[in-house]
C-alpha positions as CSV (number, residue, x, y, z in Angstrom):
1,M,204.6,126.3,146.4
2,N,201.6,127.3,148.4
3,I,198.0,126.7,147.2
4,G,197.4,130.3,146.3
5,Y,200.4,130.4,144.0
6,V,199.4,127.0,142.4
7,A,195.9,128.3,141.9
8,E,197.2,131.3,140.1
9,Q,199.6,129.3,138.0
10,T,197.0,126.7,136.9
11,G,193.7,128.6,136.9
12,V,192.3,126.1,139.3
13,P,190.7,127.7,142.4
14,A,192.2,126.7,145.7
15,K,188.9,125.2,146.8
16,T,188.8,123.0,143.7
17,I,192.4,121.9,144.3
18,R,191.5,120.8,147.8
19,Y,188.4,119.0,146.2
20,Y,190.6,117.2,143.7
21,E,192.8,116.0,146.5
22,E,189.8,114.9,148.5
23,V,188.4,112.8,145.6
24,G,191.8,111.3,144.8
25,L,192.6,113.1,141.4
26,I,195.8,114.4,143.0
27,P,197.6,112.6,145.8
28,P,197.6,114.2,149.3
29,T,200.0,117.0,149.2
30,R,202.9,117.1,151.6
31,R,202.7,119.7,154.3
32,A,205.4,122.3,155.1
33,E,206.6,122.8,158.7
34,N,203.9,125.4,159.1
35,G,201.2,122.9,158.2
36,Y,200.4,124.5,154.8
37,R,200.1,122.4,151.7
38,D,203.4,122.4,149.7
39,Y,202.9,121.7,146.0
40,S,205.6,120.5,143.6
41,D,206.1,121.2,139.9
42,T,204.6,117.7,139.2
43,D,201.4,118.7,141.1
44,V,201.2,121.9,139.0
45,E,201.6,119.8,135.8
46,T,198.9,117.4,137.0
47,L,196.5,120.2,137.8
48,R,197.0,121.8,134.4
49,F,196.2,118.4,132.9
50,I,193.1,118.1,135.0
51,Q,192.0,121.6,134.1
52,R,192.4,121.0,130.4
53,A,190.5,117.7,130.6
54,R,187.7,119.4,132.5
55,R,187.5,122.2,130.0
56,L,187.0,119.5,127.3
57,G,184.0,118.3,129.2
58,F,185.4,115.2,130.8
59,S,183.8,114.2,134.1
60,I,185.8,113.8,137.3
61,K,185.7,110.0,136.9
62,D,186.8,110.3,133.3
63,V,189.7,112.6,134.3
64,G,190.8,110.0,136.8
65,N,190.9,107.4,134.0
66,L,192.8,109.8,131.8
67,L,195.3,110.5,134.5
68,N,195.8,106.7,134.9
69,L,196.4,106.5,131.1
70,W,198.7,109.5,131.2
71,H,200.8,108.0,134.0
72,D,200.9,104.5,132.4
73,K,203.9,104.7,130.0
74,N,202.9,101.2,128.6
75,R,199.4,102.3,127.6
76,A,198.3,101.9,124.0
77,S,197.4,105.1,122.3
78,G,194.4,103.3,120.8
79,D,193.0,103.0,124.3
80,V,193.2,106.8,124.8
81,K,191.7,107.4,121.3
82,Q,188.8,105.1,122.1
83,F,188.2,106.9,125.3
84,A,188.2,110.3,123.5
85,L,185.9,108.9,120.8
86,T,183.4,107.7,123.4
87,H,183.5,111.2,124.9
88,I,182.8,112.7,121.5
89,K,179.7,110.4,121.1
90,E,178.4,111.6,124.5
91,I,179.0,115.2,123.5
92,E,177.1,114.7,120.3
93,E,174.2,113.1,122.2
94,R,174.1,116.1,124.5
95,I,174.2,118.5,121.5
96,E,171.2,116.7,120.0
97,E,169.3,116.9,123.3
98,L,170.2,120.6,123.7
99,E,169.1,121.3,120.1
100,S,165.7,119.7,120.9
101,I,165.4,121.8,124.0
102,R,166.3,124.9,122.0
103,Q,163.7,124.1,119.3
104,T,161.0,123.5,121.9
105,L,161.8,126.8,123.6
106,I,161.8,128.7,120.3
107,K,158.4,127.3,119.5
108,L,157.0,128.2,122.9
109,T,158.4,131.7,122.8
110,N,157.1,132.2,119.3
111,D,153.6,131.1,120.5
112,C,153.7,133.4,123.5
113,H,152.2,136.8,122.9
114,G,154.4,138.4,125.5
115,D,151.8,141.0,126.4
116,D,149.7,141.9,129.4
117,R,147.4,138.9,129.0
118,P,147.8,136.1,131.6
119,D,147.5,133.3,129.1
120,C,151.1,131.9,128.6
121,P,151.9,129.0,126.3
122,I,155.3,128.6,128.0
123,L,153.8,128.1,131.4
124,N,151.0,125.9,130.0
125,D,153.6,123.7,128.4
126,L,155.6,123.4,131.6
127,A,152.4,122.6,133.6
128,C,151.3,119.8,131.3
129,C,152.8,116.3,131.4
130,H,154.9,115.6,128.3
């Protein structure tokens, strides 16, 4: 299968597929006689796995670790669960940070008159050192 077809089947853009190969998430793809990449069904399955993990917010490094766990048939499911629980904790921390940012922006926009005056609490806040 060529890269365009694989991109269509997996929802992963061709440029991203080449990047995943470059960073080692997928092995270097064999080349057809014409020099084009020739992907297998296993490559497609791996790319779908990667795409799903990325949509769940796992970093490239974490996806690599998940791929290793996925390929290790002797893995303990507890290791995978712990990995996912750690990711949940990181997501919760980001949610807290984003909520704090949201609250700050709400306060600043509420304080801003939004009229023709040049005074702007939003810009004043950005300019000061918090």
